[in-house]
C-alpha positions in Angstrom: 39.5 -93.3 -149.4 42.3 -95.7 -150.2 42.8 -96.3 -153.9 41.6 -99.5 -155.4 44.4 -102.2 -155.5 42.9 -104.4 -158.2 44.0 -104.2 -161.8 41.7 -104.4 -164.8 44.4 -105.9 -167.1 43.9 -109.6 -168.2 45.6 -112.1 -165.9 48.2 -113.2 -168.4 49.2 -109.6 -169.2 49.3 -108.8 -165.5 51.6 -111.7 -164.8 53.9 -110.8 -167.7 54.2 -107.1 -166.8 54.1 -107.1 -163.0 57.2 -108.5 -161.2 56.6 -111.7 -159.1 57.4 -110.2 -155.7 54.9 -107.4 -156.3 52.3 -110.0 -157.4 52.9 -111.9 -154.2 52.5 -108.8 -152.1 49.3 -107.9 -153.9 48.0 -111.4 -153.4 48.7 -111.4 -149.7 46.9 -108.0 -149.4 43.9 -109.3 -151.3 43.8 -112.4 -149.1 44.1 -110.4 -145.9 41.3 -108.1 -147.1 39.0 -111.1 -147.9 39.2 -113.0 -144.6 37.3 -110.4 -142.6 37.7 -107.2 -140.6 39.9 -108.8 -138.0 42.7 -109.7 -140.3 42.3 -106.5 -142.3 42.8 -104.6 -139.1 46.0 -106.5 -138.4 47.3 -105.9 -141.9 46.6 -102.2 -141.6 48.4 -102.2 -138.2 51.4 -103.9 -139.7 51.6 -101.5 -142.6 51.2 -98.5 -140.3 54.0 -99.8 -138.0 56.2 -100.3 -141.1 55.5 -96.7 -142.2 56.4 -95.4 -138.8 59.7 -97.4 -138.8 60.5 -96.1 -142.3 59.8 -92.5 -141.1 62.0 -92.9 -138.0 64.9 -94.4 -140.0 64.7 -91.6 -142.6 64.4 -88.8 -140.1 68.2 -88.4 -139.9 68.2 -87.4 -143.6 65.7 -84.6 -143.1 66.7 -81.1 -142.0 66.1 -80.2 -138.3 63.4 -77.8 -139.2 61.3 -80.3 -141.1 61.8 -83.3 -138.7 58.8 -82.3 -136.6 56.6 -82.0 -139.6 57.7 -85.4 -140.9 57.1 -87.0 -137.6 53.7 -85.3 -137.3 52.7 -86.6 -140.7 53.9 -90.1 -140.0 52.0 -90.1 -136.7 48.8 -89.0 -138.5 49.0 -92.1 -140.7 49.4 -94.5 -137.8 46.4 -96.3 -136.4 45.5 -97.1 -132.8 47.1 -100.1 -131.1 45.3 -103.4 -131.7 42.8 -104.3 -129.0 41.3 -107.4 -130.5 41.6 -110.7 -128.8 44.1 -113.3 -130.1 42.9 -116.2 -132.2 41.3 -119.0 -130.2 41.6 -121.7 -132.9 42.4 -125.1 -131.4 46.0 -126.3 -132.1 46.9 -129.9 -132.8 48.5 -131.7 -129.9 52.2 -132.1 -130.0 53.6 -135.4 -131.1 54.5 -137.8 -128.3 52.7 -135.5 -125.8 51.0 -138.4 -124.1 54.3 -140.2 -123.5 55.9 -137.0 -122.2 53.0 -136.6 -119.8 53.3 -140.2 -118.7 57.0 -139.6 -118.1 56.4 -136.5 -116.0 54.0 -138.5 -113.8 56.3 -141.5 -113.4 58.2 -140.4 -110.3 60.0 -137.3 -109.2 63.5 -138.3 -110.0 65.6 -138.0 -113.2 65.8 -140.1 -116.4 68.8 -141.1 -118.4 68.7 -142.7 -121.8 71.5 -144.8 -123.3 72.1 -147.7 -125.7 74.0 -150.9 -125.1 75.8 -152.6 -128.0 77.5 -156.0 -127.5 78.4 -159.1 -129.4 74.8 -160.5 -129.2 73.2 -157.2 -130.4 72.1 -153.8 -129.3 69.1 -152.4 -127.4 68.3 -148.9 -125.9 67.3 -148.5 -122.3 66.2 -145.9 -119.8 67.5 -145.5 -116.2 65.4 -143.9 -113.6 67.4 -142.3 -110.7 65.2 -141.6 -107.6 64.8 -138.2 -106.1 67.4 -137.5 -103.4 69.7 -140.5 -104.2 73.2 -139.9 -102.9 75.9 -141.0 -105.3 78.0 -142.6 -102.6 75.2 -144.8 -101.2 75.0 -148.4 -102.3 71.5 -149.1 -103.6 69.6 -152.0 -105.2 68.9 -152.2 -109.0 65.7 -153.4 -110.6 65.6 -154.5 -114.2 62.0 -153.9 -115.4 60.9 -155.7 -118.6 57.8 -154.3 -120.3 55.2 -156.4 -122.1 54.1 -156.5 -125.8 53.2 -153.2 -127.5 54.7 -151.3 -124.6 57.9 -149.3 -124.0 59.8 -148.4 -120.8 57.7 -145.3 -120.1 54.4 -147.2 -120.4 55.7 -149.9 -118.0 56.9 -147.3 -115.6 53.6 -145.5 -115.6 51.6 -148.7 -115.2 53.6 -150.3 -112.4 54.6 -147.1 -110.5 58.0 -148.6 -109.9 59.4 -145.1 -109.9 57.3 -144.0 -107.0 58.6 -147.0 -105.0 62.1 -146.1 -106.1 61.7 -142.6 -104.7 60.4 -144.0 -101.5 62.9 -146.8 -101.0 65.9 -145.5 -103.0 66.8 -147.9 -105.7 67.6 -147.5 -109.4 65.3 -148.8 -112.1 66.5 -149.8 -115.6 63.9 -150.1 -118.4 65.2 -151.8 -121.5 63.2 -151.3 -124.6 62.4 -153.8 -127.4 62.4 -152.4 -130.9 60.0 -153.1 -133.7 62.9 -154.2 -135.8 63.5 -157.2 -133.5 59.8 -157.9 -132.9 56.9 -156.3 -134.6 54.8 -156.1 -131.4 57.7 -155.0 -129.2 57.6 -158.4 -127.4 60.7 -159.9 -125.9 61.6 -163.1 -127.8 61.3 -165.5 -124.8 59.8 -168.1 -127.1 62.6 -168.3 -129.6 65.4 -170.8 -129.1 68.0 -168.2 -130.1 67.0 -166.2 -127.0 66.8 -168.9 -124.4 70.4 -169.6 -123.5 73.3 -167.9 -121.9 75.8 -165.7 -123.8 73.5 -165.3 -126.8 70.5 -163.3 -128.0 68.5 -161.0 -125.7 69.5 -162.7 -122.4 73.1 -161.7 -123.2 72.1 -158.1 -124.1 70.0 -157.6 -121.0 72.8 -159.0 -118.8 75.2 -156.7 -120.5 72.9 -153.7 -119.7 72.8 -154.7 -116.0 76.6 -155.0 -115.9 77.1 -151.7 -117.6 74.7 -149.8 -115.3 76.3 -151.5 -112.2 79.7 -150.4 -113.3 78.9 -146.7 -113.7 80.2 -145.6 -110.3 80.4 -142.0 -111.3 76.6 -141.8 -111.4 75.5 -144.2 -108.7 76.7 -147.2 -106.7 74.8 -150.5 -107.2 74.9 -153.2 -104.6 75.7 -156.3 -106.6 74.0 -158.5 -104.0 70.7 -156.7 -104.6 70.1 -156.9 -108.3 66.5 -158.0 -109.3 64.5 -158.5 -112.5 60.7 -158.2 -112.9 58.5 -158.4 -115.9 55.0 -158.9 -117.2 53.7 -161.0 -120.1 56.5 -161.2 -122.6 58.8 -159.3 -120.2 57.9 -161.9 -117.5 58.9 -164.7 -119.9 62.2 -163.0 -120.5 62.7 -162.5 -116.8 62.4 -166.3 -116.3 65.0 -166.8 -119.1 67.3 -164.4 -117.3 66.8 -166.2 -113.9 67.6 -169.5 -115.6 70.6 -168.4 -117.7 72.2 -165.8 -115.3 71.4 -167.0 -111.7 74.5 -165.4 -110.3 73.5 -162.0 -111.6 70.0 -161.7 -110.0 69.1 -162.1 -106.4 65.4 -162.7 -107.2 62.9 -162.6 -110.0 59.3 -161.3 -110.1 57.0 -162.6 -112.9 53.4 -161.7 -113.8 51.3 -163.4 -116.5 54.1 -165.3 -118.2 54.7 -168.9 -119.3 57.4 -171.1 -118.0 61.0 -171.1 -119.2 61.5 -172.9 -122.5 57.8 -173.8 -122.7 58.0 -172.8 -126.4 60.6 -173.0 -129.1 59.1 -170.8 -131.7 56.1 -168.6 -132.6 54.0 -171.6 -133.6 53.8 -173.0 -130.1 54.2 -169.8 -128.2 50.4 -169.2 -128.1 49.8 -172.7 -126.8 52.3 -172.2 -124.1 50.6 -168.9 -123.0 47.3 -170.7 -122.9 48.7 -173.3 -120.5 49.1 -176.2 -122.9 51.5 -178.8 -121.4 54.0 -181.0 -123.2 52.7 -184.5 -123.7 54.1 -188.0 -124.2 57.8 -188.4 -124.9 58.3 -184.6 -124.9 57.2 -184.3 -121.3 59.4 -187.2 -120.2 62.4 -185.7 -121.9 61.6 -182.3 -120.5 61.5 -183.7 -116.9 64.4 -186.2 -117.1 66.9 -184.9 -119.6 70.1 -184.1 -117.5 71.2 -181.4 -119.9 68.1 -179.6 -121.3 65.5 -180.8 -118.9 63.8 -179.1 -116.0 66.3 -180.3 -113.5 69.3 -178.9 -115.3 71.7 -177.4 -112.8 71.2 -177.4 -109.0 67.7 -175.9 -109.0 64.1 -176.8 -110.1 63.3 -173.7 -111.9 59.8 -174.5 -113.2 56.5 -175.7 -112.0 55.6 -179.4 -112.5 52.2 -180.6 -113.6 49.7 -181.9 -111.1 49.6 -185.7 -111.5 49.9 -188.6 -109.1 53.4 -189.7 -108.0 54.7 -192.8 -109.8 55.3 -196.1 -108.2 58.6 -196.2 -106.2 58.4 -192.7 -104.7 58.3 -194.3 -101.2 61.9 -195.4 -101.6 63.1 -191.8 -101.1 61.8 -191.4 -97.6 61.8 -193.8 -94.6 59.2 -191.8 -92.8 56.1 -190.3 -94.4 52.6 -189.6 -93.0 49.7 -188.0 -94.9 48.1 -188.1 -98.3 49.8 -189.7 -101.3 52.0 -187.0 -102.8 51.7 -185.6 -106.3 54.4 -186.0 -108.9 56.1 -182.7 -108.2 56.2 -183.5 -104.5 57.8 -186.9 -105.1 60.3 -185.3 -107.4 61.2 -182.8 -104.7 61.5 -185.7 -102.1 64.0 -187.4 -104.4 66.1 -184.2 -104.4 65.8 -183.3 -100.8 66.2 -186.7 -99.2 69.4 -187.4 -97.3 69.1 -191.1 -97.8 67.7 -193.1 -100.7 67.3 -196.9 -100.4 69.6 -196.9 -97.4 72.4 -195.0 -99.2 73.3 -191.6 -97.5 73.6 -188.7 -99.9 73.7 -184.9 -99.8 70.3 -183.1 -100.5 70.2 -181.0 -103.6 68.9 -177.4 -103.6 65.3 -177.2 -104.8 62.7 -174.6 -105.6 59.1 -175.7 -105.8 56.6 -173.3 -107.5 53.6 -175.6 -107.8 50.7 -176.1 -105.4 49.2 -174.4 -102.4 51.2 -173.0 -99.5 50.6 -176.0 -97.3 51.5 -178.4 -100.1 54.8 -176.6 -100.7 55.5 -176.6 -97.0 54.9 -180.3 -96.8 57.2 -180.9 -99.8 60.1 -179.6 -97.7 58.9 -180.7 -94.3 58.7 -184.4 -94.9 62.3 -184.8 -96.0 63.5 -182.7 -93.0 61.5 -184.8 -90.5 62.7 -188.0 -92.1 66.3 -186.8 -91.8 65.9 -185.8 -88.1 64.3 -189.1 -87.1 67.0 -191.1 -88.9 69.8 -189.1 -87.2 68.1 -189.5 -83.8 67.7 -193.2 -84.3 71.4 -193.6 -85.3 72.5 -191.5 -82.3 73.7 -188.5 -84.3 72.9 -185.0 -83.0 70.1 -183.4 -84.8 71.0 -180.3 -86.8 70.5 -177.0 -85.0 68.3 -174.3 -86.4 
């Protein structure tokens, strides 16, 4: 029978006389003995293996004639190897395990993570390189902007852009908004400081695109096929990039986002997302201001509200058949017409994003037919297709 390990001395005297390491060992032995036969068996197995190691290390000090006896006595003290099953207690899931799992599902290629720092600020971003991409092959680039409360991995898993990248061979860049710059990780499309060229987040995102495009040691990006797509707040920032850096992006894809510069701060951002339109003098200034209005530059970048055309729209076209146009159609007529009030002019590039497909087609078709009929009447050859 093993001797009893407990002491009958009072606790204070025991702590004063017994060294601390020895007290700890005794406490561990008592704990192991109190948790059940399973842990007790493990403790005895550990002590037996320790005795065996001590005996084997001390065997070189024993005379040859007594080595066998010592080994025999040591082996008699050892116990049988442990045959109990390991613990089956549930472990807590690893931190960020869900994101890691989402990253493993998002495509078969490789990820690269970096950080861009420029004059306008700094943001981190991830680059997805599709499986089987050859470094010497020119490929498109897609800048993917996540929505609020998301990050790049969430957006990649939700859109499956990486699966398309593996299939069609293009590079995807996922910039990430930080909580420091927006508490909900939203891109600040609604703040005036982030709505113009060469400042704020548009400058940062354009800098990320330029840096990735210039890393020829990793991939070759076709500068003519750089695109941007976003959802919600990312869609709003995608529109800002299309308006402020039109030479950088060949096309823009937007989902569930308000128009460019439809809000100038957090106060009216919610109203813009709910579709509230500008009214009164603000609407007129937004439509007609040559510097900050909708028609700034050579393109109509935003949708126009559905309202009847104002008096005088007929002066823009000599020929017109059909229903009276809406205001956005009349505005497009004024930009696309080659002759206004008998004065020849050069049509202006125009993008119309409002109305049905047939309504948009008619918006362009009427000025074209008007030009062809006028040229035929004057004896000029009609333009070839």
